[in-house]
C-alpha positions as CSV (number, residue, x, y, z in Angstrom):
1,M,-3.2,5.6,27.5
2,G,-6.8,5.2,26.6
3,V,-9.5,5.7,23.9
4,V,-10.1,9.0,22.2
5,G,-12.7,9.0,19.4
6,M,-12.0,6.0,17.1
7,L,-8.5,5.4,18.3
8,T,-7.3,3.3,21.3
9,E,-3.8,4.0,22.5
10,L,-1.9,1.3,24.5
11,D,1.6,1.0,26.0
12,Y,1.6,-2.8,26.1
13,L,0.9,-5.7,23.8
14,P,-2.6,-7.1,24.5
15,D,-2.9,-10.8,25.6
16,G,-3.2,-13.0,22.6
17,F,-1.9,-10.5,20.1
18,L,1.1,-12.7,19.1
19,Q,-1.2,-15.6,18.1
20,V,-4.4,-14.0,16.8
21,E,-5.5,-14.2,13.2
22,A,-6.6,-10.9,11.5
23,T,-10.2,-12.1,11.3
24,E,-10.2,-12.5,15.2
25,L,-8.4,-9.2,16.1
26,H,-11.8,-7.7,17.1
27,T,-11.8,-10.1,20.1
28,I,-8.8,-8.4,21.6
29,L,-8.9,-4.9,20.2
30,P,-11.9,-2.6,20.3
31,G,-11.0,-1.0,16.9
32,P,-8.1,0.9,15.4
33,T,-5.2,0.8,18.0
34,L,-1.9,2.4,18.4
35,I,0.5,0.3,20.5
36,H,3.7,1.9,21.9
37,L,6.5,-0.5,23.0
38,P,9.8,0.5,24.6
39,G,13.2,-0.1,23.0
40,R,16.9,0.6,23.6
41,R,16.8,3.6,21.3
42,E,13.9,5.9,22.3
43,T,12.8,7.5,19.1
44,P,10.3,5.0,17.7
45,L,10.0,3.1,14.5
46,F,6.3,3.4,13.3
47,V,4.7,0.5,11.6
48,S,1.1,0.5,10.2
49,I,-0.7,-2.8,9.4
50,L,-4.1,-3.7,8.2
51,L,-5.0,-0.4,6.7
52,H,-6.8,-2.8,4.3
53,G,-8.5,-5.5,6.3
54,N,-7.8,-8.4,3.9
55,E,-4.0,-7.7,3.8
56,D,-2.7,-9.7,6.8
57,T,1.0,-10.1,6.0
58,G,1.8,-7.0,8.1
59,L,0.1,-8.6,11.2
60,K,1.8,-12.0,10.7
61,A,5.2,-10.3,10.1
62,M,4.9,-8.2,13.3
63,Q,3.9,-11.3,15.2
64,V,7.2,-13.0,14.0
65,V,9.3,-10.0,15.1
66,L,7.6,-9.5,18.4
67,K,7.7,-13.2,19.3
68,K,11.5,-13.0,18.8
69,Y,11.7,-10.1,21.3
70,Q,9.1,-11.4,23.8
71,N,11.6,-11.6,26.6
72,Q,14.0,-8.9,25.7
73,L,14.0,-5.2,25.0
74,L,13.5,-4.2,21.3
75,P,16.5,-2.6,19.7
76,R,14.4,0.5,19.1
77,A,11.1,1.7,20.5
78,L,8.2,0.6,18.3
79,S,4.8,2.3,17.7
80,L,2.5,-0.2,15.9
81,Y,-0.8,1.0,14.4
82,V,-3.4,-1.7,13.7
83,G,-5.9,-0.2,11.3
84,N,-9.2,-1.5,10.0
85,V,-10.1,-4.2,12.6
86,T,-13.7,-4.4,11.5
87,A,-12.8,-5.0,7.8
88,A,-10.2,-7.6,8.9
89,R,-13.0,-9.4,10.8
90,A,-14.9,-9.7,7.5
91,G,-11.8,-10.4,5.5
92,V,-12.3,-7.5,3.1
93,R,-10.3,-4.4,2.1
94,R,-12.9,-2.1,3.7
95,L,-16.6,-2.4,4.5
96,E,-18.9,-0.8,1.9
97,A,-19.9,2.0,4.2
98,Q,-16.3,2.7,5.3
99,L,-13.7,5.1,3.9
100,D,-10.4,3.5,2.6
101,Y,-8.0,3.7,5.6
102,N,-5.1,4.4,3.2
103,R,-6.8,7.4,1.6
104,V,-7.6,9.5,4.7
105,W,-4.2,10.6,6.0
106,S,-4.4,14.1,4.6
107,L,-7.0,16.9,4.9
108,D,-7.8,18.3,1.5
109,T,-9.1,21.8,1.4
110,G,-12.9,21.8,0.9
111,S,-13.3,18.0,1.4
112,I,-15.6,16.6,4.0
113,I,-13.7,15.7,7.2
114,A,-14.8,12.3,8.6
115,E,-13.9,10.5,11.9
116,E,-11.3,8.5,10.0
117,H,-9.5,11.7,8.9
118,R,-9.5,13.0,12.5
119,M,-8.1,9.7,13.8
120,M,-5.2,9.7,11.3
121,Q,-4.4,13.3,12.2
122,Q,-4.3,12.1,15.9
123,V,-1.9,9.3,15.0
124,I,0.3,11.8,13.0
125,S,0.3,14.2,15.9
126,I,1.2,11.6,18.5
127,M,4.1,10.3,16.4
128,R,5.3,13.8,15.7
129,S,5.5,14.4,19.4
130,R,7.5,11.2,19.8
131,N,10.0,12.3,17.2
132,V,9.4,9.2,15.0
133,F,12.5,7.7,13.4
134,A,11.1,6.1,10.3
135,S,7.7,4.8,9.0
136,I,6.8,1.5,7.4
137,D,3.3,0.7,6.0
138,I,2.9,-3.0,5.1
139,H,0.5,-4.0,2.4
140,N,-0.4,-6.9,0.1
141,N,-1.8,-6.9,-3.4
142,T,-4.2,-9.2,-5.1
143,G,-2.5,-9.8,-8.5
144,L,0.9,-11.4,-9.3
145,N,3.5,-8.7,-8.4
146,P,7.1,-8.9,-7.2
147,H,7.8,-7.6,-3.7
148,Y,8.6,-3.9,-4.0
149,A,8.8,-0.7,-2.0
150,C,7.1,2.6,-2.6
151,V,8.2,6.1,-1.7
152,N,6.7,9.6,-2.0
153,R,10.1,11.4,-1.9
154,L,13.3,10.7,-3.8
155,D,15.5,11.6,-0.8
156,D,18.5,9.5,-0.1
157,A,17.2,8.3,3.3
158,F,13.9,7.2,1.8
159,L,15.7,5.3,-0.9
160,H,18.1,3.6,1.5
161,L,15.1,2.4,3.6
162,A,13.2,1.2,0.5
163,T,16.2,-0.7,-1.0
164,M,16.6,-2.5,2.3
165,F,13.4,-4.3,1.2
166,S,13.7,-4.5,-2.6
167,R,15.8,-3.2,-5.4
168,I,12.4,-2.4,-7.1
169,V,11.2,1.0,-5.9
170,V,8.2,2.9,-7.1
171,Y,8.0,6.7,-6.6
172,F,4.4,8.0,-6.6
173,T,2.6,11.2,-5.7
174,H,-1.0,9.9,-6.4
175,P,-3.3,8.7,-4.9
176,K,-3.4,11.3,-2.2
177,G,-4.2,10.7,1.4
178,V,-1.9,7.7,1.8
179,Q,-0.1,6.9,5.0
180,S,3.5,7.1,3.6
181,E,2.9,10.6,2.1
182,A,1.6,11.9,5.4
183,F,4.6,10.5,7.4
184,A,7.1,11.7,4.7
185,Q,6.6,15.1,6.3
186,L,8.0,13.6,9.6
187,C,10.6,11.0,8.7
188,P,11.8,8.6,6.0
189,A,8.7,6.6,5.0
190,V,8.1,3.6,2.8
191,T,5.2,1.4,1.8
192,L,6.0,-2.3,1.4
193,E,4.1,-4.4,-1.2
194,C,4.5,-8.0,-0.1
195,G,2.7,-9.9,-2.8
196,K,-0.6,-11.8,-2.2
197,P,-1.9,-12.3,1.4
198,G,-0.9,-15.7,2.9
199,G,2.3,-16.0,1.0
200,I,4.9,-17.2,3.5
201,G,7.7,-15.5,1.6
202,G,6.0,-12.1,2.1
203,I,5.7,-12.6,5.8
204,E,9.4,-13.6,6.2
205,H,10.5,-10.8,3.9
206,A,8.5,-8.1,5.8
207,A,9.6,-9.4,9.2
208,C,13.3,-9.4,8.2
209,F,12.9,-5.9,6.9
210,V,11.2,-4.6,10.1
211,E,13.8,-6.2,12.3
212,G,16.6,-4.6,10.1
213,A,14.9,-1.2,10.5
214,L,14.7,-1.6,14.3
215,H,18.5,-2.1,14.3
216,L,19.3,1.0,12.2
217,S,21.0,3.6,14.3
218,A,20.8,6.3,11.5
219,F,20.4,6.5,7.8
220,P,23.4,6.7,5.5
221,T,24.0,10.2,4.1
222,H,25.5,9.0,0.8
223,P,23.2,8.3,-2.2
224,V,22.0,4.8,-3.0
225,A,24.3,3.3,-5.8
226,S,22.5,3.3,-9.1
227,Q,23.1,-0.5,-9.6
228,D,21.3,-1.2,-6.3
229,V,17.9,0.2,-7.3
230,E,15.4,-0.1,-10.2
231,L,13.4,3.1,-9.9
232,F,10.0,3.5,-11.4
233,Q,7.5,6.4,-11.3
234,S,3.8,5.9,-11.2
235,V,2.4,8.2,-14.0
236,A,-1.3,7.3,-14.2
237,V,-4.1,5.4,-12.6
238,V,-6.5,3.2,-14.6
239,T,-10.1,2.8,-13.3
240,V,-13.2,1.2,-14.7
241,P,-16.2,3.7,-14.9
242,Q,-19.1,2.8,-12.6
243,G,-21.5,2.2,-15.5
244,V,-19.3,-0.3,-17.3
245,S,-20.0,-4.0,-16.4
246,L,-16.8,-5.9,-15.7
247,S,-15.6,-9.4,-15.6
248,V,-12.6,-11.7,-16.1
249,G,-13.6,-14.2,-18.8
250,D,-17.3,-13.4,-19.2
251,P,-17.9,-12.1,-22.7
252,S,-21.4,-10.9,-21.9
253,T,-19.9,-7.9,-19.9
254,D,-19.0,-4.5,-21.3
255,L,-15.3,-5.1,-20.4
256,C,-14.1,-8.7,-20.3
257,L,-10.5,-8.8,-19.0
258,I,-8.2,-11.6,-20.3
259,E,-7.8,-14.5,-17.9
260,N,-4.1,-13.9,-17.0
261,I,-4.3,-10.1,-16.8
262,D,-2.1,-10.0,-13.7
263,Y,0.8,-11.7,-15.5
264,Y,1.5,-8.3,-17.1
265,N,2.5,-6.6,-13.8
266,F,6.0,-5.1,-13.9
267,R,6.4,-6.2,-17.6
268,L,7.0,-3.7,-20.3
269,L,4.1,-4.2,-22.7
270,D,4.5,-3.3,-26.3
271,P,2.0,-1.2,-28.2
272,G,-0.8,-3.5,-29.5
273,T,-0.8,-5.8,-26.4
274,R,-4.4,-7.1,-25.8
275,L,-5.9,-6.7,-22.3
276,A,-9.6,-7.2,-22.8
277,A,-12.6,-7.6,-25.0
278,V,-14.9,-4.6,-25.2
279,A,-18.7,-5.0,-26.0
280,S,-20.0,-3.0,-29.0
281,G,-21.7,0.1,-27.7
282,C,-19.3,0.5,-24.8
283,A,-17.6,3.8,-25.8
284,K,-15.3,4.2,-22.8
285,P,-14.3,1.0,-21.0
286,L,-11.5,2.5,-19.1
287,Q,-10.6,5.9,-17.6
288,V,-6.9,6.8,-17.2
289,R,-5.9,9.8,-15.2
290,N,-2.4,11.3,-14.8
291,G,-1.0,13.0,-11.7
292,L,-2.7,16.2,-12.6
293,G,-6.1,14.5,-12.8
294,C,-6.3,14.9,-16.6
295,D,-7.9,12.2,-18.7
296,V,-5.2,10.5,-20.8
297,S,-7.1,7.3,-21.7
298,E,-6.6,7.7,-25.4
299,H,-2.8,8.2,-25.0
300,Y,-2.4,4.8,-23.5
301,F,-5.2,2.6,-24.8
302,E,-7.5,2.0,-27.9
303,N,-10.5,0.0,-28.7
304,R,-9.8,-1.7,-32.0
305,D,-12.6,-3.9,-33.3
306,G,-13.7,-4.9,-29.8
307,H,-10.2,-5.5,-28.5
308,L,-8.7,-3.2,-25.8
309,L,-5.1,-2.7,-26.9
310,T,-2.2,-0.7,-25.5
311,R,-1.1,2.3,-27.7
312,Q,2.2,3.0,-25.9
313,Q,4.8,1.0,-24.3
314,V,3.5,0.8,-20.7
315,M,4.4,-1.1,-17.5
316,P,1.5,-1.8,-15.3
317,A,1.5,-2.6,-11.5
318,M,-1.2,-4.0,-9.3
319,L,-3.3,-5.5,-12.1
320,T,-5.7,-7.9,-10.4
321,R,-8.4,-10.4,-11.4
322,D,-10.4,-9.4,-8.3
323,T,-13.3,-7.3,-9.7
324,R,-14.3,-6.1,-6.2
325,I,-10.9,-4.7,-5.6
326,I,-11.0,-3.1,-9.1
327,R,-14.3,-1.4,-8.2
328,Q,-13.1,-0.3,-4.7
329,D,-9.6,0.9,-5.9
330,C,-8.5,0.6,-9.5
331,L,-7.6,-1.8,-12.3
332,C,-3.9,-0.8,-12.1
333,Y,-1.2,1.9,-12.1
334,L,1.0,2.7,-15.1
335,M,4.6,3.3,-14.5
336,E,7.7,4.6,-16.3
337,R,11.3,3.9,-15.5
338,L,12.8,6.9,-13.7
339,D,16.3,7.7,-14.8
340,R,17.8,9.7,-11.9
341,K,21.4,10.3,-11.1
342,L,21.5,8.7,-7.7
């Protein structure tokens, strides 16, 4: 156990870990840390938290679980990856100079390989050698969203794991480089979206789920019953071009989002639904790209007399009023209901 590159590897829980706030983690961890804890079953459950530094539900949920097992052996071995400790200190998703810790888990041909990529490959390699049982990546989002699970494969085991958390499951293949996609090569893997940071319901929900996963001896081999899952597929990502000024409620900007924009998450919006005001002279306020990277903006949205309207029935997820998050990530994802014989 020790430090290799950016990654610290430990086989014990550091003193103070069960009480520390995300903003204070830097006082007990030198940086990104992979902690291995023993359990009755040897093949470990992998849990990643704080890939985004302002999303602290994962830390608080794991503190709840680990406090419960302070004086007893876990039902299954646990490998806990604590991600962006420096961003957590500042209470932000990532620092301006950093790469997004949930976009660096794959090595794309021709792309520049950074230290963060090497670290995640190291984590993947370690967990492959430990014959990882299942993977859980815990997140928050900034808008009003229900709790839901995301998967990168439609295999039965993945869907069983996902529906242990929520009947709402989103299947996605983009963006690339996410943790759950990398671990999907090794084991059933899910991403949990636990609502806004600080919500007590999100912490309890995630803690219950992780404890349930620790108690699993194996995954059912039968399909998930269709009535037990509402399955959606992410079909496009919506971003705001860099040169377009953006606000919520300030009509002097190129794109002025409506005040309650995040109320539209997981709602089926009819054609003609108004999302924003667009300044005259702003030709392209949004960019919408599908899974192939094609620009499909005009398929989904139109600018009619300075009003940004939907052209199709769409269901957005992760709409947020936080303009910094919109700039660092996206405005939202567009989803369609996935009819699959489960």
